[in-house]
TORRO-204909 format. One line per 5 residues: number of its first residue (from 1); their letters; for each residue x, y, z of C-alpha. Coordinates in Angstrom, 1 decimal. Each point is the difference from the previous one (the first is absolute). Last residue first. Layout:
NUM) A) X,Y,Z; ... .
This chain:
77) PRDAA) -6.3,-6.5,-31.8; 1.1,1.4,3.4; -2.6,1.5,2.3; -0.5,-3.1,2.1; 3.7,-0.3,0.6 .
72) SESRP) 0.0,3.4,1.6; 1.6,3.1,-1.6; 1.7,2.2,2.5; -1.8,3.2,0.9; 2.0,3.2,-0.6 .
67) RPLRW) 0.1,2.0,3.2; -2.3,3.0,0.4; 1.6,3.1,1.4; 0.3,0.0,3.7; -2.0,1.0,3.1 .
62) GVVTA) 0.3,0.0,3.7; -1.8,0.2,3.4; -3.7,0.1,-1.2; -2.4,-0.3,2.9; -3.1,-1.5,-1.4 .
57) EVMGG) -3.4,1.2,-1.3; 1.1,0.5,-3.6; -2.5,2.4,-1.6; -1.9,-1.4,-2.9; 1.1,1.0,-3.5 .
52) TRDNR) -1.0,-3.4,-1.3; 3.0,-1.0,-2.1; 2.8,2.1,1.6; -1.2,-0.5,3.5; 0.5,3.3,1.7 .
47) WQGDI) 2.5,1.4,2.5; -0.9,3.5,1.2; 1.8,3.4,-0.1; -1.8,1.3,-3.1; 0.7,-3.3,-1.9 .
42) WRCAF) 2.7,-2.5,0.8; -0.7,-2.9,-2.3; -0.3,-3.7,0.9; 0.7,-3.3,-1.7; -1.8,-3.2,1.2 .
37) PLQYT) 0.9,-2.9,2.3; 0.9,2.3,2.9; 3.4,-0.9,1.5; 0.1,-1.1,3.6; 1.6,1.1,3.3 .
32) GSHDE) -0.9,-1.3,3.5; -2.9,-1.3,1.9; -0.9,3.3,1.8; -0.1,1.8,-3.4; 2.5,0.9,-2.7 .
27) CLVEV) -0.3,0.8,-3.7; 2.5,-0.3,-2.9; -1.0,1.6,-3.3; 0.6,-0.8,-3.6; -0.2,3.0,-2.4 .
22) PLNPP) -2.3,1.4,-2.6; 1.3,3.3,-1.4; -2.3,3.1,-0.3; 2.3,2.2,2.1; 3.4,-1.4,0.8 .
17) PDGNG) 0.1,-1.6,3.5; 0.1,2.2,3.1; 3.1,-0.1,2.1; 2.5,-2.8,-0.4; -0.8,-3.2,-1.8 .
12) DFQAL) 2.1,-2.9,1.2; -2.5,-2.7,0.6; 2.4,-2.9,0.1; 1.8,1.6,3.0; -3.3,0.1,1.8 .
7) RKERT) -0.5,-3.7,-0.5; 3.5,-0.8,1.4; -0.6,2.3,3.0; -3.3,-1.6,0.8; 1.6,-3.5,-0.1 .
2) AM) -0.8,-2.4,-2.8; -1.3,-3.4,1.0 .
């Protein structure tokens, strides 16, 4: 299991993310840290789900630019 410090180091965005750019976010609650399974945008001082526009109701502790997804065996021809 990754430690809080390791996870935070992976989400290396500093300050506010670039406007109109979907990013990956790391959240934290009483159980620990976790990455949201959807991209988010920072809009008017609030984190929002990139797809739905809904406000993220979690404590965001870090962000990063999207990482390229590796191709799974099921996706290969």
